[in-house]
N, C-alpha and C positions, 0 to 999 in steps of 0.2 A: 504494500500500500504506500502510496506517496502522498505527501502533503503539498498543496499548491497555495501560495499566498498571492492573491490578486490585488493589485493596487489600481484603483480607477482614479483618474484625474478629473477634478471638477471642471465643468465647461465655463463657468464664470465664478466670480468671487463669492456669490451668494449661495452656491451649491456646496453641500458638504463633501468632504473627501472620505470615501469609504474604503476600508481595508478588510478583506474577507479571507478567512481561512477555510479551505475546501479540501476534504479528504477524497481521494480518487482510488478506485479499485477496479480492475478489469478481469474478466474471465473469457476463456476461449473454449468452445465445445465443438467437437466434430462428430457427426453421426446422422443417420437417416437422410443421407444425400445433401447435407448442408453443413456449412461452417457458421457458427453463431458466436459473435463477439458481443459481450455486454460490458459497458463502462458505467460504473456507479459513482455518483457524486453525492457528498453529504457534508453539511455545514451546521454548526451549532451557533454561528454568528447570526443572530436574528434582529439585531438592533435596527436594521434598515426596514424591517417589516412592522412598522408601527401599527397599522390597522389590524393585521393578523394577530398580533400579540394581545390586542383587546378582545378579539373574538375567541381565541384559543389560548387561554391563560396558562395552560400546562404544556404548551408547545415547547419542545426543547431542541428541535433541529428540523432541517428540511433536506429532502433528498430528491434525486432524479436518476433515472436509468435510461441510457441510450443503447438501443439494440440494433446491431447490424447483422444481416443474414446474406450469405453467398450460397447459391445453390450450385452443387457440383453436377 
């Protein structure tokens, strides 16, 4: 697993500068006539999700999965 620290630059002086820590993990599976790669992203830095934190008080992280399939 690797850790990526993403630094986004503000577009103007009024915009805040966010720094996010994202964990990334990948898997590769072969079978049933296809090769499937999954990349998982997960972050516990939720400071930028002001509205979501109000709606989901116990939210501790957010994740995403990207799935790529090649058929053989």
